C-alpha positions in Angstrom: -17.1 9.2 -69.3 -14.2 7.6 -71.3 -11.7 9.7 -73.2 -10.9 8.3 -76.8 -7.9 6.0 -76.6 -5.3 5.6 -79.3 -5.1 2.5 -81.4 -1.5 1.2 -81.5 -0.7 -2.2 -83.0 2.6 -2.2 -81.0 0.9 -2.1 -77.7 -1.1 -5.3 -77.0 -3.7 -3.6 -74.9 -4.4 -1.0 -77.6 -4.1 -3.2 -80.7 -7.8 -3.2 -81.4 -10.2 -0.2 -81.7 -12.6 -2.2 -79.5 -9.9 -2.5 -76.8 -11.0 -6.0 -75.8 -7.5 -6.8 -74.5 -7.5 -3.8 -72.3 -11.0 -4.4 -70.9 -10.2 -8.1 -70.2 -6.9 -7.3 -68.5 -8.5 -4.6 -66.3 -11.1 -7.1 -65.3 -8.4 -9.7 -64.5 -6.6 -7.3 -62.1 -9.9 -6.4 -60.4 -10.7 -3.1 -62.2 -13.8 -4.2 -64.1 -15.7 -1.4 -62.3 -13.7 1.3 -64.0 -16.0 4.2 -64.9 -13.5 6.6 -66.5 -10.3 6.2 -68.4 -8.1 9.1 -69.6 -4.8 9.3 -71.4 -2.0 10.9 -69.3 0.9 10.3 -71.6 1.4 8.5 -74.9 4.6 7.5 -76.6 3.5 5.8 -79.9 4.8 2.3 -80.3 6.4 2.2 -76.8 4.1 3.0 -73.9 0.9 4.7 -72.9 -0.1 5.8 -69.4 -3.8 5.9 -68.4 -5.6 7.2 -65.4 -8.4 4.8 -64.4 -11.2 5.8 -61.9 -13.3 3.2 -60.2 -16.2 3.8 -57.9 -13.9 4.3 -54.9 -10.3 4.6 -56.1 -8.0 5.9 -58.8 -5.3 4.0 -60.5 -2.4 4.4 -63.0 -2.3 1.8 -65.8 0.9 1.7 -67.8 0.7 -0.1 -71.1 3.9 -1.4 -72.8 4.9 -3.1 -76.0 6.0 -6.4 -74.3 5.6 -8.5 -71.2 9.3 -8.4 -70.4 9.0 -4.7 -69.6 6.0 -5.3 -67.4 7.9 -8.0 -65.4 11.0 -5.9 -65.1 9.1 -2.9 -63.7 7.1 -5.1 -61.3 10.4 -6.5 -60.1 11.6 -3.0 -59.3 8.5 -2.4 -57.2 9.0 -5.7 -55.4 12.7 -5.0 -54.7 11.8 -1.5 -53.3 9.0 -3.1 -51.2 11.6 -5.5 -49.8 13.7 -2.5 -48.8 10.8 -0.9 -47.0 10.2 1.6 -49.7 6.6 0.6 -50.7 4.7 1.1 -47.5 2.5 3.9 -48.7 4.1 6.3 -46.2 6.9 8.4 -47.6 9.5 7.7 -48.8 7.7 5.2 -50.9 6.8 4.0 -54.4 3.1 3.5 -55.4 1.4 0.3 -54.3 1.5 -2.3 -57.0 -2.1 -3.3 -57.6 -1.5 -5.9 -60.3 -0.1 -6.8 -63.7 -1.1 -8.6 -66.8 1.5 -10.0 -69.2 -0.9 -10.9 -72.0 -1.9 -7.3 -72.3 1.5 -6.0 -71.2 0.3 -3.7 -68.6 0.9 -2.9 -64.9 -1.4 -1.2 -62.4 -0.4 1.0 -59.5 -2.2 3.3 -57.1 -2.6 6.9 -58.1 -1.5 9.5 -55.6 -4.0 12.1 -54.4 -1.2 14.5 -53.7 0.7 17.3 -55.3 3.9 16.7 -57.4 7.0 18.7 -56.5 6.5 20.8 -59.7 3.3 22.1 -58.2 5.1 22.9 -54.9 7.6 25.1 -56.9 4.8 26.8 -58.8 3.0 27.8 -55.6 6.2 29.0 -53.8 7.3 26.1 -51.7 10.5 25.4 -53.5 12.3 24.4 -50.3 9.9 21.5 -49.7 10.2 20.4 -53.3 14.0 20.2 -53.0 13.9 18.4 -49.6 11.4 15.8 -50.7 13.6 14.9 -53.7 16.6 14.7 -51.4 14.7 12.5 -48.9 14.0 10.0 -51.6 17.6 10.0 -52.9 18.9 9.3 -49.3 16.3 6.6 -48.7 17.0 4.9 -52.1 20.6 4.1 -51.0 19.0 1.1 -49.2 18.2 -1.5 -51.9 21.8 -2.6 -52.6 20.8 -4.7 -55.6 22.1 -5.1 -59.2 19.0 -4.3 -61.3 18.8 -2.5 -64.6 21.1 -1.7 -67.5 24.4 -0.1 -66.5 24.6 3.7 -66.9 28.3 4.4 -66.3 30.2 7.1 -68.1 30.8 5.1 -71.4 27.1 4.4 -71.7 26.2 8.0 -70.9 28.6 9.2 -73.7 26.7 7.0 -76.2 23.5 8.9 -75.3 25.4 12.2 -75.4 26.5 11.5 -79.0 22.9 11.0 -80.0 21.8 14.2 -78.2 24.5 16.2 -80.0 23.4 14.8 -83.4 19.8 15.7 -82.7 20.8 19.3 -81.7 22.9 19.6 -84.8 20.2 18.4 -87.1 17.4 20.5 -85.5 19.4 23.7 -84.7 22.6 23.8 -86.7 23.7 27.0 -85.0 24.1 25.1 -81.8 26.0 22.2 -83.2 29.5 23.5 -82.3 28.6 24.4 -78.7 26.9 21.1 -78.0 29.8 19.3 -79.6 32.3 21.2 -77.5 30.5 20.1 -74.3 30.4 16.5 -75.6 34.2 16.6 -76.2 34.8 17.9 -72.7 32.7 15.1 -71.2 34.6 12.6 -73.2 37.9 14.0 -72.1 37.0 14.1 -68.4 35.1 10.9 -67.7 34.9 10.2 -63.9 35.3 6.8 -62.3 32.1 4.9 -62.2 31.6 5.1 -58.4 29.4 2.8 -56.4 26.5 1.6 -58.5 23.0 0.7 -57.4 19.4 0.8 -58.5 18.5 4.2 -59.8 15.3 5.7 -61.1 16.8 7.0 -64.3 14.1 9.6 -65.0 14.2 11.3 -61.6 12.2 14.5 -62.3 10.4 16.9 -59.9 7.2 15.8 -61.6 7.8 12.2 -60.5 8.1 13.2 -56.8 4.9 13.6 -54.9 4.3 15.3 -51.5 2.6 12.6 -49.3 2.9 14.9 -46.2 5.0 12.3 -44.4 7.6 12.1 -47.2 8.0 11.6 -50.9 6.2 9.2 -53.2 8.1 8.5 -56.4 6.4 7.3 -59.6 7.3 6.1 -63.1 9.9 3.4 -62.7 10.1 2.1 -66.3 13.4 4.0 -66.9 15.2 2.3 -64.0 18.9 1.6 -64.5 22.1 0.7 -62.6 24.5 3.5 -61.8 26.0 5.8 -59.2 23.8 8.1 -57.1 24.9 11.0 -59.3 22.8 9.6 -62.1 19.6 10.6 -60.3 21.0 13.7 -58.6 22.2 15.1 -61.9 19.0 14.2 -63.6 16.9 15.9 -61.0 18.8 19.2 -61.3 18.7 19.2 -65.1 15.1 18.1 -65.4 14.0 20.8 -63.1 15.3 23.4 -65.6 13.5 21.6 -68.4 10.2 21.1 -66.6 10.0 24.5 -65.0 11.2 26.6 -67.9 8.7 29.5 -67.6 10.5 32.7 -66.6 8.1 33.3 -63.6 9.4 30.0 -62.0 13.1 30.4 -62.6 14.1 31.8 -59.2 11.9 29.2 -57.4 13.4 26.4 -59.6 16.9 27.4 -58.8 16.0 27.5 -55.1 14.6 24.0 -55.3 17.8 22.8 -57.0 19.9 24.5 -54.4 18.1 23.1 -51.4 18.2 19.6 -53.0 22.0 19.9 -53.5 22.5 21.1 -50.0 20.6 18.2 -48.6 22.5 15.6 -50.6 25.9 17.2 -50.4 27.3 14.3 -48.3 26.0 11.6 -50.7 27.5 12.8 -54.0 30.9 13.4 -55.5 30.9 17.0 -56.8 32.9 16.2 -60.0 30.9 13.2 -60.8 27.6 15.1 -60.2 28.7 17.9 -62.5 29.5 15.4 -65.2 26.2 13.6 -65.0 24.2 16.8 -64.7 25.9 18.3 -67.8 25.1 15.2 -69.8 21.4 15.4 -68.7 21.2 19.0 -69.7 22.3 18.1 -73.2 19.5 15.5 -73.2 16.9 18.1 -72.5 18.5 20.6 -74.9 18.1 18.0 -77.6 14.4 17.5 -76.7 13.7 21.2 -77.0 15.8 21.7 -80.2 13.8 18.8 -81.8 10.6 20.5 -80.9 11.7 23.9 -82.3 12.2 25.6 -78.9 15.5 27.1 -79.9 15.7 29.7 -77.1 15.2 27.1 -74.4 17.7 24.8 -76.1 20.3 27.7 -76.0 19.6 28.2 -72.3 20.0 24.6 -71.5 23.3 24.3 -73.4 24.5 27.5 -71.6 23.6 25.7 -68.3 25.5 22.6 -69.4 28.6 24.8 -70.1 28.4 26.5 -66.7 27.7 23.3 -64.8 30.7 21.5 -66.4 33.1 24.3 -65.6 31.6 24.8 -62.1 30.4 28.4 -62.7 26.6 27.7 -62.2 26.2 28.3 -58.5 22.8 27.9 -56.8 23.5 28.5 -53.1 20.4 27.7 -51.0 21.0 30.8 -48.9 20.2 33.1 -51.9 
């Protein structure tokens, strides 16, 4: 059974309601036997993620607006494979099945495993934190210049946009968000050693493969210090696991993660990147009308920046 797919002129694979380009591309990469297609995530005009089931296997198909993105993401997979991080045994990225530049899509394996968010939900926050830390430690290996730079000046450009969004969507939060932005601007850390980073390192992108983590969704890759991904993981956990019943477990996962990577990160630089990431998620929630959560995330940003948000793993 096939779920209805969107029609999107900006995505070559979805430009026609008959989806000829998608069908032809799937056949070219060997998935002509696909018997079910469902939409996992769709960002109109930019990307669409599909789950494709064949007779024996399951795959992730990511559709983009241009071939350049497909080639860039496939290069990331190849670089990580060269570093021994695509073996299928954790820590690993998904196996690259194929790509098609005409239809601007890339195909990877789909993990039959639980994401770290599910581990937190079922009470195994310690393992969630350790899996994320295991990936961060393993990802020090590549040692390549790949991706757009994400040093403090580039981060501040994003922060300016987050604050504008917060101010437009929730005017009562404008001053608080702006004050955090001003503190970030006045206290920019040195860039630090830069390397390939995930860029969207969320708990939901980390899977429990039993022998280690599998990390998906590499289309936000960038170049930056390790604190880019460490700070993002901590901030994203609060955004993804916002339900009150998961708050303690989420804080536990963050604390375990931070304990495990303590020797890899600079504390001041980590606080800076984590604060900026919290403003990102506050802007997402403000734009969607989730004012209470936006307030909570801005409060976290203030506490993280001033070093008053403590999550010791022993508690």
